[in-house]
C-alpha positions as CSV (number, residue, x, y, z in Angstrom):
1,X,84.1,30.6,109.8
2,X,80.6,29.9,111.0
3,X,78.9,26.7,109.9
4,X,75.2,26.9,108.9
5,X,72.8,27.4,111.7
6,X,70.3,24.7,111.0
7,X,67.1,24.9,113.0
8,X,65.3,22.1,111.1
9,X,65.9,20.1,107.9
10,X,64.9,16.9,106.3
11,X,67.7,14.4,105.6
12,X,66.8,13.3,102.0
13,X,69.7,11.0,101.1
14,X,72.7,9.5,102.9
15,X,75.9,8.2,101.3
16,X,78.8,6.3,102.6
17,X,81.9,7.7,100.9
18,X,85.1,6.2,102.2
19,X,85.4,7.2,105.9
20,X,82.7,9.8,105.5
21,X,78.9,9.8,105.9
22,X,77.4,12.4,103.6
23,X,73.9,13.6,104.3
24,X,71.9,15.7,101.8
25,X,69.5,18.0,103.7
26,X,66.4,19.7,102.1
27,X,63.6,21.8,103.4
28,X,66.1,23.7,105.6
29,X,65.0,26.3,108.2
30,X,67.9,28.5,109.4
31,X,68.4,31.8,111.2
32,X,71.3,32.6,108.8
33,X,70.9,35.5,106.4
34,X,71.0,33.2,103.4
35,X,68.3,30.9,102.0
36,X,69.6,27.3,101.8
37,X,68.0,25.1,99.1
38,X,70.3,22.1,99.9
39,X,73.1,21.3,102.2
40,X,75.5,18.3,101.9
41,X,77.2,17.6,105.3
42,X,80.3,15.4,105.4
43,X,80.9,13.7,108.8
44,X,84.1,11.7,109.2
45,X,83.7,8.4,111.0
46,X,84.1,8.8,114.8
47,X,83.4,12.6,114.7
48,X,80.5,14.2,116.3
49,X,80.1,17.2,113.9
50,X,80.4,17.5,110.2
51,X,83.9,18.5,108.9
52,X,82.6,20.3,105.9
53,X,79.3,21.6,104.5
54,X,78.6,22.2,100.8
55,X,75.6,24.6,100.5
56,X,73.3,25.5,97.6
57,X,71.9,29.0,98.3
58,X,69.3,31.0,96.4
59,X,70.7,34.3,95.1
60,X,69.7,37.1,92.7
61,X,72.2,38.0,90.0
62,X,71.3,40.7,87.5
63,X,67.6,40.5,88.6
64,X,67.7,36.8,87.7
65,X,67.2,33.9,90.1
66,X,70.4,31.9,90.5
67,X,72.0,29.5,93.0
68,X,75.5,29.6,94.4
69,X,77.5,26.7,95.9
70,X,79.6,27.5,98.9
71,X,82.0,25.2,100.8
72,X,82.2,25.9,104.5
73,X,84.8,24.4,106.7
74,X,86.2,25.3,110.1
75,X,89.1,27.1,108.5
76,X,87.6,28.5,105.4
77,X,84.7,29.5,103.2
78,X,84.6,29.6,99.4
79,X,82.0,30.3,96.8
80,X,82.9,27.8,94.1
81,X,80.1,28.1,91.6
82,X,77.0,30.0,90.6
83,X,74.4,28.8,88.1
84,X,70.7,28.2,87.7
85,X,71.2,24.4,87.3
86,X,72.1,23.9,91.0
87,X,68.3,24.1,91.8
88,X,68.1,20.6,90.5
89,X,68.7,18.3,93.4
90,X,70.5,15.5,91.6
91,X,72.9,18.0,89.8
92,X,73.8,19.6,93.1
93,X,74.2,16.3,94.9
94,X,76.5,14.9,92.1
95,X,78.6,18.2,92.2
96,X,78.8,18.1,96.0
97,X,80.0,14.4,96.0
98,X,82.6,15.3,93.4
99,X,83.8,18.2,95.6
100,X,84.0,16.0,98.6
101,X,86.0,13.4,96.6
102,X,88.4,16.0,95.5
103,X,88.8,17.7,99.0
104,X,89.5,14.5,100.9
105,X,91.3,12.7,98.1
106,X,88.9,9.8,97.9
107,X,90.1,8.8,94.5
108,X,89.8,5.1,95.2
109,X,86.3,5.4,96.7
110,X,82.8,5.4,95.3
111,X,79.9,7.0,97.1
112,X,77.3,4.4,98.1
113,X,73.7,5.5,98.6
114,X,72.5,4.1,101.9
115,X,69.2,5.9,102.3
């Protein structure tokens, strides 16, 4: 599985979530064949590279603009949802944080906005 090839991006928000630093990226320039609207990158403390990326990508379904959410890890890739609502930054961010909470079993943790 290939992680996103990010040439440039703006880190819009950062969260501390248990042992993870989560960064929400916007204004993403990439050489990948998909158009990223947002990327949430989850970096475990002490690691040099993110462990997982949750992406929001523009798609066209039935001639209608839509957005899909994919989870990219070193071992796997999944499309987990597709909907117009993911174009809203806060909805995507909340959904990505819930996904990270579930993936890494952070049930006793709360994401803290740090910037």
